[in-house]
N, C-alpha and C positions, 0 to 999 in steps of 0.2 A: 298796118297792124289791127287788130280791135281792142277795145280797152274792155277787160272784164269785170264783170259783178258779181261776186265770188259768195254764193253761202254759205257756211262752214255750221254744220250740223254734228250736236254730240259732243260734248267739254266733258267727258265723265274719264273720260283715258287716254294716257301718251300715245299717238302723237299727236292730240288735239290742241297743245300750245305748239310744237312744234310748226303746225301746218299754220297757224293763226300769224306768229309771227314772220313765214315764209311768206303768208300772202301779203301780211302790210308791208315787205320790204321789195316786193314784186314791182317791177316796173309800168307791167303790163294791169295792171290790177286797181281800179278805177276806186271799190270801194269794198268793202269786205260784210256780211251780213249775217248776223245771228241774233240768236233766239235770247230775251233776255237772262232766263233761266242759266244759259252758256256763259255770258258775259260775265254774270256773277261770279261764276266759278273761277275764271280762267284771268280776266283782266287784269289781276295783282303780279299775273306773273309777264306780263309783256312794259317792256321799260318805255318802247317809243311806238309812234306810230297809230295810237286809236284813235286820231282824230279823222282815219277812214272807215273808221266801224259804224255801220247800222244795228241798232239794236229795236228789234221788232217783238212784242207783246205775243202775236199768233204766226203761227206757220204760214198761214194762205199770204198774210201781208210780206214772208221772205219770199217767198217764191213767185210774187209779180213785181219784186224787184231786182231777183238776178238772172243771169242767162249761164248761170253752170253751179255746180254745187257739189262740195265736200263734205264727206261724210265717214266721221268713226265711229264704226258701225259697232255699238255694243250692248245692247239690248234689240227687244221685239220694236219699240217705237221707232229707233233709229231707223232699223230696216223698214219699218213701213212706211218712212218719210221716205226716204230713198224710190222707193215703189213709185209714193204718191208725185216725186220729181219726174222719175221714167213715162208715168202716163201724159206729163205735161211738156213732153219733150224736152226736159232740159240735162244738159248733158251728166251725168253725177260719176264722179271717181270716190269708189267706195275702199276703206282699209278695213279688212275684217272678214268677217261672216258676211255673206250675202243675205241667207234666209233662214228660217227656222226651221223647215222640211223642205225634200226634194219637190214638193208641188211648187213652195215660194219660189225657189229657186230654179225651175223650170220659168215658172211666168216672169221672173228678172229676166233670165237668159233670151226670151221673145225681145226683149228691148237690147240689143244686144248694140245697135247702133248708138247708141244715148249712153252706153255701163260702160265701166273702165273697173278694171280690180287692181288694184295695186300690186304691181309686181317687188318680190322683197327683194328682189335683187338689185332695184334702183332705190330703194329706203335711205343707200349709202354706198360707198364705193368701196366700205371694208366687207360688206356681205358677198360682197360679187368677188372678192378678193379670195375670201374664206373658201369660196365655193369651187375657185378656180384651181388655188391650192390642193384642195381635196382632187381634184381630177387630172390633177399631175406625178409624174411620174416619182417627184421627191417625195412622197409619202408609204411608198410602196400599197399594195391591198388594202383600203378602211375597210378597219374591223368591227368601229364603231364611233358617233356622233354623241354627243351629248353639250347641251344647255341649262343654263340655269340662269334662272331673268327674275331681278327686280321691278316690278311695274308702280309708277307713280300711278295712284287712282284719285282722279278731283272730286269725284261723288263718293261719299262713302257707300249711300246704299245702293251702288252699281257694283262692289265689287268683285264679287261669282261671277257676273258677268263678265266684267273686263278681263279679269284671267282667265275664262277662258276665249272670248274673243284674240288676245293676243297668242293664245296657246296654239289659236289657228294660223296667225302669224310664222310664228315658229317650227309648226308643221310643215309652213310652204319651203321654208328656208331648209329644214332637215333634210327633206325630202329630194330636193333641187341638191344637196349637197351629196348624198350617197349614190342621187343616178338612179334610183332603183325603188319599185312601189312598197310603202311599209303596206302590210297582209296581216299580220296579230297585234291586237293589243295586249303583252303579257301583264303590266301592271296600269291602272288607273283609280287612283283615289285623292279623294280634297282632303286638304288637311284642318285641323281645328283653330289653324293659325292663321286662317287664310290663305290659303296655297293650294296648288292641286300639282300632281306627282303622275308622271307615267315613264311607260318603260314598253316600246313598240320594236317588233320585231321585224325584217325586211325579205323581203321575198329572197334571197340568197344569205338569211339568218344573219344580218347584218343588226345590231343592237343601234335604238335610236332611243335616247331620253333626255325628256323635259319636265322642267320643274320652273313653276312661275309663284313667286310671290307678291301679295299686294304688301307696297314700301310708299309710307307718308311722302316721305320727302325727296326720292330720286327715282332713276331709272337706272339700271344697269343688266349688260348681259356678260353673262363667259359663258363662251363657246371652247368646245376643245373635239377636231378631232383628231381620232389615232389609228395609227394604219401599222404596218408590217416592218416596214422603216423610218418609223419618225410621226411625230404629233405636231398640231398647229393650234394657238391657243388664240382666243380674240376676246378683246378687252373692252370692251362697251361703255358708256361714250366715250370711254379714255383715245378708241379709234387705234388698237393698237394691236397689232399681229406678231407672233414671236414664234418661232418656226425653228422646233428642232428635228433633226434628221443626218443620214450616216453620210446624206451628199451636202448637206447647208444648214449651217444654223444662222438664224439673223432676225432683226427687226424690221417690221413694214410699218412708218410710224405716219397717220394721217392728218396728225393736226387735230385738236377738237373744236374746232369750225364744223359744225352738224347742218347741211342743206338739204331739202325733200329734193333729188334728184326729179322724182315721180313728178312733184306738183307743176316742175317748170316746163317739164315735156306737156303734161294736161292743159297749163293754161296756151301753148302755143301749138298746138293743135298738132304734136307729134308724138303721140302716145301710142305710137302702134304695138309697141311692148307690152302695153297692158291691156290691147285690147282683147276681150274676155277667150279666154280658152275654156270652151264649156265640159270638154272631158274632165279637164284638169278642178276645176271648178266642184264637180259631182264628185270627185274622187274626194278631196280635200274637205269637203262638208260631209261623206257620209262618216270620216273618220271622226268629225268633230260629233256628227252626230251620234256615234256609236260609242265616244266617250260620256256623252253628256246621260245617256242612256246608263250604261254602266256605273258611274258616277249617283246618279240619280240628281244630278244637276241641271234641272230641267230649267 
């Protein structure tokens, strides 16, 4: 099995620290390469393993040393870095938006052999369980899905870009939960206290609500799926799922040890689930671009 020399680009928001810790602990990773600005942002959150980290002043120097790249996409600069890596035939795993317009997305999709988009269901087992429960008969017909999230941002200058990028991830999660397209943006607004509020309507008139807020000290997701026969509540990072229904009431607890399943599959060359689905990527980006146009968060 090959030893991976992995670059990590952009440590401006969650899950950059989770990716870094997982890379440092992974037995197949011989070294992790980061830019100096990213190292300064997140090294204080890592307790061990920093001896495997090589710090680079320039992006070209980093590219010369790696055979794979993880990009936590937050802003235009990050997405440009991902495209540069793809042009050099470096496999890229990207979390968040891939491009800033449809032309850029088509260019990235043209490098499909080396591009992997994070499947939100591979973030954590509890996300997969949330979607599974919503699709079972336990809740009856799903009426609405909502998520409120607090996002830890490591670069104060990138708060708004970080919120939109993580909103993209949550749109992916909730659209998979309801199993039907989001067709209408009912409400989209930026709050003065660094937050984004959205309300969508699906093709069958189900409501999907996503609120994302900036937070200095923690990441938190609270999701609720409401059906005609019950509800499911997800609490993360406690990784706790509560089920209330006419058929069953109980708790599914995964423990607070969080690992990036998607990263392990990427490094081992088994990431078929994250191979890009161009139609879905276009669908998700169209929603995000539409939101930014409505809120003028360009």
